[in-house]
N, C-alpha and C positions, 0 to 999 in steps of 0.2 A: 504494500500500500504506500501511496505517496500523497502527502498533504502539501499543497502549494498555497502560500500566503503572499498576497500582493501588498507591497508597501511603496510609498513614494508618491510622485506626481505623474501626470500623464506623459511627461517627457523624460523622466528619470525614475525608472521602475526597478525595484528590487524584489525578486521572488525568493522567499525563504522556503527551502525544501525540507520536509520532515519525512523520513522513511527510506524507501528503496526506489532507485531509478532502474526499474526492471519490468519486464513483461509489458503489459498493456499501458503501464504508467509512463513508459518512454514516449509513446504517442501523445499522451495527455500533456506531458511537459513540452514536447515539440510544438504542439498547438498553442500552448500558453506563450511560449517564446515567440513564435511566428506572429501572434496577435500583437504583442508589445513592439516587436521590431517593425512590423508592418505599418504601425502608426508613427514611426520615426523615433521611438523612445530609445534612450540609452539604457541598456539592460544589464543588471547585475544579478547573479545567482549566488545566494548564500547557501553553501553546502555544509554548514556546521552540524546539521542534524541528519545528514545522509549516512546511513549505516552500510549501504551496499549499492552497487550498480552492476548490472550484467553487461555482457559485451556490447549489446545494442545501446545501452545507456551510456557507456563510456564513449562509444563512437559519437553519439549525439553531443555529449558534453564537450568533447574535443573539437567537434565541428563548429560548435557555437563560439569557441574562441576565435576561429577564423572569421566569424561574423561580428567581431568586435564586442562580444559579450564578456563581461568580467566574471570570473569565477572566484569567489572568496571563501575563506574559512574551510577549505577542504582538509580532511584528516590526512595524515601522512600516507595511509593506505590508499585513499582515493587519489591523491596526487601522484603516487607511484603508478597506479593503474593507468591514469591518463597519459603518463609519459610513454607508456609501452604501446599505445595504439595510434595508428595513422588513419585519419578519416578518409 
């Protein structure tokens, strides 16, 4: 399960993620990010409460970096996983 909390303004959005970026939740996160980026917002993902991401979740997170999305507060485990994947 993944809970996504939206903070900030229309043009400066932070999504706080709680849970796992895995399975069907990867598409839910993708849609939330696309919505924010589509309206021109500067997007930050707070990963401090993410306990796990499957391969598809890691690919999404690393691809978001290429779209100028800031990822903050990743655990050392999550940060290492993202280093090993090329989107």
